[in-house]
C-alpha positions in Angstrom: 0.0 0.0 0.0 1.3 3.4 -1.0 2.0 6.0 1.7 0.2 9.3 1.5 3.6 10.9 0.9 4.2 8.7 -2.2 0.7 9.6 -3.4 1.3 13.3 -3.0 4.6 13.0 -4.8 3.0 11.1 -7.7 0.3 13.7 -8.0 2.8 16.5 -8.0 4.9 14.7 -10.6 1.9 14.2 -12.9 1.0 17.9 -12.6 4.6 18.8 -13.4 4.6 16.5 -16.4 1.3 18.0 -17.7 2.6 21.5 -17.3 5.9 20.7 -19.1 3.9 19.2 -22.0 1.8 22.4 -22.2 5.0 24.5 -22.0 6.6 22.4 -24.8 3.5 22.9 -27.0 3.6 26.7 -26.4 7.3 26.8 -27.2 6.8 24.9 -30.4 4.0 27.2 -31.5 6.2 30.2 -30.7 9.0 28.7 -32.8 6.7 28.3 -35.7 5.5 31.9 -35.4 9.1 33.1 -35.2 10.0 31.2 -38.3 7.1 32.9 -40.1 8.2 36.3 -38.9 11.8 35.6 -40.0 10.5 34.7 -43.5 8.6 37.9 -43.7 11.6 39.9 -42.5 13.7 38.3 -45.2 11.3 39.7 -47.8 11.4 43.2 -46.2 15.2 43.0 -46.1 15.3 42.1 -49.8 13.1 45.0 -50.7 15.2 47.4 -48.6 18.4 46.2 -50.2 16.8 46.6 -53.7 15.8 50.2 -52.8 19.2 50.9 -51.5 20.8 49.7 -54.7 18.3 51.6 -56.8 19.1 54.8 -54.8 22.8 54.2 -55.3 22.4 53.7 -59.0 20.3 56.9 -59.4 22.9 58.9 -57.4 25.7 57.5 -59.6 23.8 58.3 -62.8 23.0 61.9 -61.7 26.6 62.5 -60.7 27.8 61.0 -64.0 25.5 63.1 -66.1 26.2 66.2 -63.9 22.5 66.5 -63.2 22.8 66.2 -59.4 21.4 69.3 -57.7 21.3 70.4 -54.1 18.1 69.7 -52.2 15.6 72.5 -51.9 
């Protein structure tokens, strides 16, 4: 026959295991969401790099054609 102490320990252990399983599910969901955010950030980074390159090319062209003017 189990002692009350063993029963209490088993109950606590089962609660800990259940909470760890819930925590694991939450962490997995957070990781999936972070992966989606990272994918979207890669797209934003690509567009930003394209704009930076475009801006650099425009500046080079304006300087080469001597059409670069001071800002108003």
